[in-house]
Backbone as JSON, one array per atom type, in Angstrom:
{
  "sequence": "MIARRGEAVRQAVLMAALAELAEGGYAAFAIENVAARAGVHKTTVYRRWPDRESLLTDAVLERAAFDFELPDTGDIDADLRVWVQRLADWLTGPSGAPLVAMLRSDAARLPAVVEAKTRFFAHRAMVLSQRLESAVDRDQLPTGTDPLTFLATLVAPLYLNLLVLDRDLTPDHCDRSVHVALTAARANLLG",
  "N": [[-67.84, -6.35, 19.65], [-65.99, -9.16, 18.55], [-66.93, -12.54, 18.34], [-64.79, -14.82, 19.3], [-62.56, -17.5, 20.08], [-59.99, -19.0, 22.12], [-57.08, -19.86, 20.38], [-57.49, -18.23, 18.14], [-58.29, -15.78, 19.24], [-56.02, -15.21, 20.74], [-54.05, -14.91, 18.71], [-55.16, -12.73, 17.31], [-54.96, -10.72, 19.24], [-52.17, -10.63, 19.66], [-51.29, -9.79, 17.12], [-52.59, -7.34, 16.99], [-51.28, -6.06, 19.08], [-48.67, -5.82, 18.07], [-49.19, -4.12, 15.9], [-50.14, -1.89, 17.25], [-47.86, -1.19, 18.74], [-46.07, -0.63, 16.66], [-47.35, 1.55, 15.51], [-47.67, 3.53, 17.55], [-45.5, 3.34, 19.29], [-43.61, 2.4, 22.26], [-44.12, 4.04, 24.54], [-46.7, 5.05, 24.19], [-48.2, 2.78, 24.15], [-51.03, 0.91, 24.96], [-53.05, -1.37, 26.68], [-55.82, -1.25, 26.46], [-56.18, -0.05, 23.96], [-55.1, -2.03, 22.33], [-56.9, -4.11, 22.8], [-59.26, -2.99, 21.71], [-58.45, -2.74, 19.04], [-58.09, -5.43, 18.41], [-60.62, -6.33, 18.64], [-61.73, -7.35, 20.98], [-62.7, -7.63, 24.45], [-61.1, -5.74, 27.04], [-60.64, -7.21, 29.35], [-60.34, -9.76, 28.4], [-57.82, -9.65, 27.28], [-56.27, -9.05, 29.55], [-56.65, -11.38, 31.01], [-54.94, -13.2, 29.84], [-52.48, -11.87, 29.66], [-50.86, -10.15, 32.11], [-49.83, -7.58, 32.09], [-48.63, -4.82, 30.06], [-46.0, -5.25, 29.27], [-45.58, -8.05, 29.33], [-47.39, -8.82, 27.36], [-46.37, -7.47, 25.1], [-43.81, -8.65, 24.9], [-44.43, -11.33, 24.38], [-45.74, -11.01, 21.92], [-43.73, -9.9, 20.27], [-41.72, -11.87, 20.45], [-43.02, -14.12, 19.37], [-43.53, -13.27, 16.75], [-40.92, -12.88, 15.88], [-39.97, -15.47, 15.89], [-41.07, -16.53, 13.58], [-39.92, -14.94, 11.64], [-37.21, -15.48, 11.44], [-36.06, -17.82, 10.26], [-33.39, -19.97, 9.68], [-31.65, -20.55, 6.83], [-30.55, -23.59, 5.19], [-28.57, -24.18, 2.96], [-26.32, -25.51, 2.49], [-24.14, -23.95, 2.37], [-22.59, -22.32, 4.69], [-21.59, -19.71, 4.97], [-23.04, -18.12, 3.1], [-25.65, -18.67, 4.0], [-25.64, -17.57, 6.59], [-25.23, -14.88, 5.96], [-27.68, -14.25, 4.76], [-29.39, -14.74, 6.93], [-28.51, -12.91, 8.92], [-28.97, -10.52, 7.59], [-31.76, -10.64, 7.45], [-32.33, -10.39, 10.17], [-31.35, -7.79, 10.64], [-33.08, -6.34, 8.94], [-35.5, -6.88, 10.24], [-35.06, -5.74, 12.78], [-34.99, -3.07, 12.13], [-37.4, -2.67, 11.03], [-41.09, -2.46, 11.03], [-41.95, -4.01, 13.3], [-39.65, -4.56, 14.81], [-38.25, -2.1, 15.17], [-39.7, -0.43, 17.06], [-39.28, -2.09, 19.26], [-36.5, -1.95, 19.55], [-36.33, 0.74, 20.23], [-37.61, 0.56, 22.7], [-35.72, -0.94, 24.07], [-33.76, 0.93, 24.33], [-34.72, 2.5, 26.28], [-35.84, 3.01, 29.73], [-37.45, 0.83, 30.0], [-36.08, -1.41, 29.26], [-35.05, -2.58, 31.51], [-37.1, -3.79, 32.81], [-38.51, -6.7, 34.32], [-40.0, -8.48, 32.62], [-39.17, -7.72, 30.09], [-36.44, -8.19, 30.22], [-36.52, -10.97, 30.55], [-37.67, -11.61, 28.09], [-35.66, -10.84, 26.29], [-33.74, -12.72, 26.98], [-35.08, -15.12, 26.3], [-35.41, -14.67, 23.55], [-32.75, -14.62, 22.58], [-31.91, -17.14, 23.4], [-33.52, -18.78, 21.85], [-32.61, -18.03, 19.29], [-29.97, -18.96, 19.54], [-30.42, -21.7, 19.78], [-31.53, -22.34, 17.26], [-29.38, -21.57, 15.67], [-27.44, -23.31, 16.64], [-28.2, -25.82, 15.66], [-27.8, -25.37, 12.95], [-25.06, -24.79, 12.91], [-24.04, -27.26, 13.66], [-24.51, -28.78, 11.34], [-22.8, -27.42, 9.65], [-20.34, -28.02, 10.81], [-20.33, -30.78, 10.38], [-19.98, -30.72, 7.64], [-17.44, -29.86, 7.42], [-17.09, -27.1, 7.38], [-16.84, -25.52, 9.56], [-14.98, -25.59, 12.64], [-15.05, -28.35, 14.99], [-16.59, -27.94, 18.14], [-17.28, -25.29, 18.15], [-18.89, -22.84, 19.86], [-22.3, -22.23, 20.08], [-23.64, -20.04, 21.41], [-21.59, -18.22, 21.97], [-20.72, -17.81, 19.37], [-23.06, -16.66, 18.31], [-23.21, -14.29, 19.83], [-20.9, -12.98, 18.95], [-21.56, -12.68, 16.31], [-23.89, -11.01, 16.23], [-23.4, -8.82, 17.9], [-22.09, -6.51, 16.74], [-24.22, -5.42, 15.26], [-26.12, -4.67, 17.2], [-24.56, -2.86, 18.61], [-24.29, -0.81, 16.71], [-27.02, -0.07, 16.46], [-28.02, 0.43, 19.13], [-26.07, 1.8, 20.61], [-24.4, 3.46, 18.98], [-26.33, 4.56, 17.4], [-26.77, 4.23, 14.64], [-27.8, 3.55, 11.27], [-28.39, 0.27, 10.0], [-26.51, -1.37, 7.57], [-26.21, -3.36, 4.55], [-23.49, -3.91, 4.35], [-22.63, -3.78, 7.03], [-23.88, -6.09, 7.98], [-22.73, -8.15, 6.39], [-20.04, -7.87, 7.15], [-20.18, -8.52, 9.87], [-20.87, -11.24, 9.73], [-18.6, -12.19, 8.39], [-16.55, -11.64, 10.29], [-17.39, -13.22, 12.5], [-17.34, -15.83, 11.39], [-14.63, -16.0, 10.66], [-13.4, -15.83, 13.18], [-14.47, -18.13, 14.38], [-13.4, -20.12, 12.71], [-10.79, -19.85, 13.36], [-10.69, -21.09, 15.71], [-11.5, -19.59, 17.95], [-13.92, -19.31, 19.13], [-14.82, -21.32, 20.84]],
  "CA": [[-66.81, -7.34, 19.86], [-66.08, -10.34, 17.7], [-66.95, -13.76, 19.14], [-63.73, -15.76, 18.94], [-62.05, -18.2, 21.26], [-58.71, -19.7, 22.1], [-55.93, -19.44, 19.58], [-57.88, -17.13, 17.25], [-58.24, -14.56, 20.06], [-54.61, -14.98, 21.07], [-53.38, -14.38, 17.52], [-55.69, -11.39, 17.03], [-54.4, -9.79, 20.23], [-50.74, -10.48, 19.39], [-51.14, -8.97, 15.91], [-53.0, -5.98, 17.36], [-50.22, -5.5, 19.92], [-47.58, -5.4, 17.18], [-49.66, -2.96, 15.14], [-50.18, -0.76, 18.2], [-46.47, -0.84, 19.04], [-45.5, -0.01, 15.47], [-48.0, 2.83, 15.24], [-47.5, 4.56, 18.58], [-44.3, 3.17, 20.11], [-43.79, 1.82, 23.59], [-44.66, 5.0, 25.51], [-48.15, 5.2, 23.99], [-48.81, 1.46, 24.09], [-52.04, 0.7, 26.0], [-53.8, -2.61, 26.48], [-57.17, -0.9, 26.02], [-56.12, 0.17, 22.52], [-54.87, -3.34, 21.72], [-58.17, -4.83, 22.87], [-60.16, -2.41, 20.71], [-57.93, -3.08, 17.72], [-58.29, -6.87, 18.22], [-62.05, -6.63, 18.68], [-62.04, -8.11, 22.18], [-62.78, -6.83, 25.67], [-59.78, -5.65, 27.67], [-60.45, -8.29, 30.34], [-59.85, -10.92, 27.65], [-56.38, -9.47, 27.16], [-55.67, -9.14, 30.89], [-56.68, -12.78, 31.47], [-53.77, -13.9, 29.29], [-51.27, -11.08, 29.88], [-51.16, -9.28, 33.23], [-49.36, -6.21, 31.87], [-48.25, -4.56, 28.66], [-44.68, -5.81, 28.98], [-45.71, -9.47, 29.0], [-48.07, -8.88, 26.07], [-45.42, -7.06, 24.06], [-42.72, -9.6, 24.74], [-44.99, -12.49, 23.68], [-46.02, -10.64, 20.53], [-42.48, -9.73, 19.55], [-41.03, -13.15, 20.36], [-43.72, -14.99, 18.44], [-43.28, -12.77, 15.39], [-39.51, -13.11, 15.58], [-39.77, -16.9, 15.62], [-41.42, -16.77, 12.19], [-39.12, -14.12, 10.74], [-35.79, -15.77, 11.47], [-35.64, -19.16, 9.89], [-32.02, -19.99, 9.17], [-31.6, -21.49, 5.72], [-29.46, -24.56, 5.14], [-28.32, -24.47, 1.55], [-25.04, -26.21, 2.42], [-23.1, -22.92, 2.39], [-22.8, -21.59, 5.95], [-21.3, -18.29, 4.77], [-24.19, -17.5, 2.43], [-26.82, -18.8, 4.86], [-25.54, -16.6, 7.67], [-25.45, -13.53, 5.41], [-29.13, -14.1, 4.6], [-30.0, -14.71, 8.27], [-28.16, -11.65, 9.6], [-29.69, -9.44, 6.9], [-33.16, -10.72, 7.91], [-32.35, -9.81, 11.52], [-31.21, -6.33, 10.5], [-34.33, -5.83, 8.38], [-36.53, -6.96, 11.27], [-34.75, -4.77, 13.84], [-35.25, -1.71, 11.64], [-38.74, -2.67, 10.42], [-42.2, -2.02, 11.87], [-42.05, -4.72, 14.58], [-38.41, -4.5, 15.56], [-37.8, -0.74, 15.5], [-40.22, -0.03, 18.37], [-38.61, -2.89, 20.28], [-35.17, -1.34, 19.74], [-36.57, 1.96, 21.01], [-37.92, 0.14, 24.05], [-34.47, -1.37, 24.67], [-32.98, 2.13, 24.64], [-35.38, 3.22, 27.37], [-35.86, 2.34, 31.04], [-38.22, -0.42, 29.88], [-35.15, -2.52, 29.06], [-34.74, -3.19, 32.8], [-38.28, -4.46, 33.35], [-38.3, -8.16, 34.34], [-40.58, -9.15, 31.45], [-38.34, -7.4, 28.93], [-35.19, -8.94, 30.43], [-36.82, -12.37, 30.24], [-37.9, -11.72, 26.65], [-34.36, -10.81, 25.63], [-33.11, -14.01, 27.25], [-35.77, -16.11, 25.48], [-35.13, -14.35, 22.16], [-31.4, -15.07, 22.22], [-31.84, -18.59, 23.6], [-34.11, -19.39, 20.65], [-31.67, -17.81, 18.19], [-28.82, -19.85, 19.75], [-30.85, -23.06, 19.48], [-31.62, -22.44, 15.8], [-28.02, -21.48, 15.15], [-26.73, -24.52, 17.06], [-28.53, -26.87, 14.69], [-27.15, -25.03, 11.67], [-23.61, -24.93, 13.08], [-23.73, -28.69, 13.64], [-24.41, -29.24, 9.95], [-21.58, -26.82, 9.08], [-19.23, -28.82, 11.33], [-20.38, -32.05, 9.64], [-19.5, -30.47, 6.27], [-16.08, -29.32, 7.56], [-17.09, -25.66, 7.14], [-16.48, -24.92, 10.84], [-14.34, -26.58, 13.51], [-15.79, -28.94, 16.09], [-16.45, -27.21, 19.39], [-17.74, -23.9, 18.03], [-19.98, -22.63, 20.82], [-23.35, -21.45, 19.42], [-23.95, -18.77, 22.08], [-20.44, -17.33, 21.73], [-20.8, -17.46, 17.95], [-24.17, -15.73, 18.14], [-22.82, -12.99, 20.41], [-19.93, -12.39, 18.04], [-22.26, -12.4, 15.07], [-24.88, -9.93, 16.29], [-22.97, -7.69, 18.72], [-21.9, -5.27, 15.97], [-25.51, -4.85, 14.86], [-26.7, -3.99, 18.36], [-23.72, -1.7, 18.9], [-24.69, 0.25, 15.79], [-28.39, 0.38, 16.73], [-28.31, 0.88, 20.49], [-25.05, 2.68, 21.18], [-23.96, 4.46, 18.01], [-27.52, 5.11, 16.76], [-26.53, 4.25, 13.2], [-28.58, 2.62, 10.47], [-27.69, -0.96, 9.61], [-26.36, -1.51, 6.13], [-25.79, -4.72, 4.17], [-22.07, -4.05, 4.65], [-22.54, -4.14, 8.46], [-24.29, -7.49, 8.11], [-21.71, -9.01, 5.79], [-18.84, -7.81, 7.97], [-20.45, -9.28, 11.09], [-20.77, -12.65, 9.37], [-17.19, -12.48, 8.09], [-15.79, -11.64, 11.54], [-17.78, -14.39, 13.31], [-16.84, -17.04, 10.75], [-13.18, -15.99, 10.76], [-13.07, -16.17, 14.57], [-14.8, -19.55, 14.6], [-12.45, -20.95, 11.97], [-9.5, -19.74, 14.06], [-10.93, -21.75, 17.0], [-11.6, -18.58, 19.01], [-15.3, -19.27, 19.63], [-15.14, -22.62, 21.42]],
  "C": [[-67.07, -8.56, 18.97], [-66.03, -11.59, 18.57], [-65.91, -14.74, 18.6], [-63.23, -16.4, 20.22], [-60.63, -18.67, 21.01], [-57.65, -19.05, 21.26], [-56.27, -18.28, 18.65], [-57.83, -15.8, 18.0], [-56.79, -14.21, 20.35], [-53.88, -14.34, 19.89], [-53.86, -12.97, 17.18], [-55.09, -10.36, 17.98], [-52.91, -9.57, 19.96], [-50.5, -9.59, 18.16], [-51.54, -7.52, 16.2], [-51.93, -5.31, 18.21], [-49.06, -5.02, 19.05], [-47.96, -4.16, 16.37], [-49.68, -1.72, 16.03], [-48.77, -0.27, 18.53], [-45.84, -0.11, 17.85], [-46.07, 1.38, 15.23], [-47.66, 3.9, 16.27], [-46.24, 4.46, 19.42], [-44.65, 2.67, 21.49], [-44.48, 2.78, 24.56], [-46.18, 5.12, 25.41], [-48.9, 3.87, 24.0], [-49.77, 1.26, 25.27], [-52.84, -0.56, 25.67], [-55.22, -2.32, 26.0], [-57.21, -0.7, 24.51], [-55.91, -1.15, 21.77], [-56.18, -4.12, 21.69], [-59.15, -4.31, 21.81], [-59.73, -2.8, 19.29], [-58.18, -4.56, 17.39], [-59.77, -7.25, 18.22], [-62.45, -7.5, 19.85], [-62.15, -7.15, 23.36], [-61.42, -6.82, 26.35], [-59.56, -6.73, 28.73], [-59.97, -9.58, 29.66], [-58.33, -10.85, 27.51], [-55.72, -9.67, 28.53], [-55.7, -10.56, 31.45], [-55.44, -13.53, 31.02], [-52.46, -13.19, 29.6], [-51.55, -10.06, 30.98], [-50.73, -7.82, 33.04], [-48.9, -6.05, 30.43], [-46.9, -5.15, 28.3], [-44.77, -7.29, 28.59], [-46.42, -9.65, 27.66], [-47.1, -8.55, 24.94], [-44.34, -8.1, 23.83], [-43.23, -10.87, 24.03], [-45.21, -12.18, 22.2], [-44.73, -10.55, 19.72], [-41.76, -11.06, 19.38], [-41.71, -14.1, 19.38], [-43.47, -14.57, 17.0], [-41.84, -13.08, 14.97], [-39.25, -14.57, 15.25], [-40.09, -17.23, 14.16], [-40.46, -16.07, 11.23], [-37.67, -14.55, 10.61], [-35.43, -17.21, 11.21], [-34.25, -19.06, 9.27], [-31.94, -21.01, 8.05], [-30.44, -22.47, 5.86], [-29.3, -25.0, 3.7], [-27.05, -25.3, 1.37], [-23.87, -25.24, 2.44], [-23.32, -22.04, 3.61], [-22.56, -20.09, 5.78], [-22.52, -17.57, 4.17], [-25.43, -17.55, 3.32], [-26.8, -17.78, 5.99], [-25.71, -15.18, 7.17], [-26.94, -13.26, 5.24], [-29.78, -13.91, 5.98], [-29.74, -13.39, 8.98], [-28.86, -10.48, 8.91], [-31.17, -9.45, 7.29], [-33.29, -10.11, 9.31], [-32.27, -8.3, 11.44], [-32.49, -5.71, 9.95], [-35.44, -5.82, 9.42], [-36.3, -5.89, 12.35], [-35.05, -3.33, 13.41], [-36.64, -1.58, 11.0], [-39.82, -2.32, 11.43], [-42.34, -2.74, 13.2], [-40.81, -4.52, 15.43], [-38.0, -3.11, 15.99], [-38.4, -0.24, 16.82], [-39.6, -0.83, 19.52], [-37.23, -2.33, 20.58], [-35.32, -0.05, 20.55], [-36.87, 1.63, 22.47], [-36.63, -0.27, 24.78], [-33.55, -0.2, 25.01], [-33.53, 2.86, 25.86], [-35.25, 2.45, 28.69], [-36.61, 1.01, 30.99], [-37.3, -1.62, 29.72], [-34.81, -3.23, 30.36], [-35.94, -3.89, 33.43], [-38.1, -5.98, 33.28], [-38.85, -8.87, 33.1], [-39.73, -8.9, 30.2], [-37.0, -8.14, 29.03], [-35.4, -10.42, 30.08], [-37.03, -12.56, 28.74], [-36.58, -11.71, 25.89], [-33.67, -12.16, 25.79], [-33.74, -15.09, 26.38], [-35.46, -15.91, 23.99], [-33.77, -14.9, 21.76], [-31.23, -16.56, 22.44], [-32.42, -19.3, 22.37], [-33.19, -19.22, 19.45], [-30.48, -18.76, 18.31], [-29.19, -21.29, 19.43], [-30.93, -23.29, 17.96], [-30.22, -22.45, 15.19], [-27.23, -22.74, 15.47], [-26.96, -25.65, 16.06], [-27.82, -26.62, 13.36], [-25.64, -25.17, 11.76], [-23.19, -26.39, 13.08], [-23.61, -29.21, 12.21], [-23.19, -28.64, 9.27], [-20.34, -27.57, 9.56], [-19.17, -30.15, 10.58], [-19.84, -31.91, 8.22], [-18.08, -29.89, 6.25], [-15.99, -27.84, 7.18], [-16.72, -24.88, 8.4], [-15.84, -25.99, 11.71], [-15.29, -27.12, 14.58], [-15.56, -28.09, 17.34], [-16.82, -25.75, 19.3], [-18.97, -23.74, 18.91], [-21.06, -21.74, 20.19], [-23.63, -20.09, 20.09], [-22.82, -17.77, 21.88], [-20.43, -16.88, 20.28], [-21.89, -16.43, 17.72], [-23.82, -14.34, 18.67], [-21.85, -12.26, 19.49], [-20.61, -11.92, 16.76], [-23.13, -11.14, 15.15], [-24.45, -8.71, 17.11], [-22.74, -6.42, 17.9], [-23.21, -4.62, 15.53], [-26.12, -4.06, 16.01], [-25.87, -2.79, 18.78], [-24.13, -0.53, 18.0], [-26.07, 0.81, 16.13], [-28.54, 1.07, 18.09], [-27.31, 1.88, 21.05], [-24.69, 3.81, 20.22], [-25.12, 5.13, 17.27], [-27.33, 5.28, 15.25], [-27.45, 3.25, 12.51], [-27.73, 1.4, 10.15], [-27.66, -1.05, 8.09], [-26.04, -2.97, 5.8], [-24.31, -4.95, 4.46], [-21.86, -4.41, 6.13], [-22.84, -5.63, 8.65], [-23.22, -8.43, 7.57], [-20.43, -9.03, 6.63], [-19.02, -8.59, 9.26], [-20.32, -10.78, 10.84], [-19.31, -13.03, 9.13], [-16.36, -12.57, 9.38], [-16.11, -12.89, 12.37], [-17.23, -15.68, 12.7], [-15.31, -17.13, 10.83], [-12.73, -16.37, 12.16], [-13.35, -17.64, 14.86], [-13.78, -20.45, 13.94], [-11.04, -20.89, 12.56], [-9.59, -20.37, 15.45], [-10.98, -20.78, 18.18], [-12.98, -18.55, 19.65], [-15.74, -20.6, 20.22], [-15.51, -22.55, 22.87]]
}
């Protein structure tokens, strides 16, 4: 075992959890394997996370927070295309794909997973809210555009393709989602 403390241990465990999830998927995910991969004792992991769902949700949410910065170049259309494509790449990449598989399974109803989804979208809405405010200030969107309604309109087609239709996400899916959300907002339908 490696002698580390505090944040260094936390980060090592979170990274090990993502690696374990990516390698074996949700069904094979075991805290013992995460501990071994992180170089810590399993009790160290259990002290911070009581179960695999809470560990996974923390790991995924923390990673997602870094992967989804919303640019502000002054062009809301272009910025949203970049942001939605990043989301699509993440959802189909090594960290997000196992999460999508988990959401297709019974695990999606676990309280920790439900809470993680809520936190994930609340954070996305907060980031988007700040960006929408600057778009309103630049007269690119109307006043009163609701960030959560906008976000739902923006990403719903992606999740429909992934979770219901089981289709790969293409750049065209991303661009169309952005176009539809912006068109609806500009028509004052997302207030």
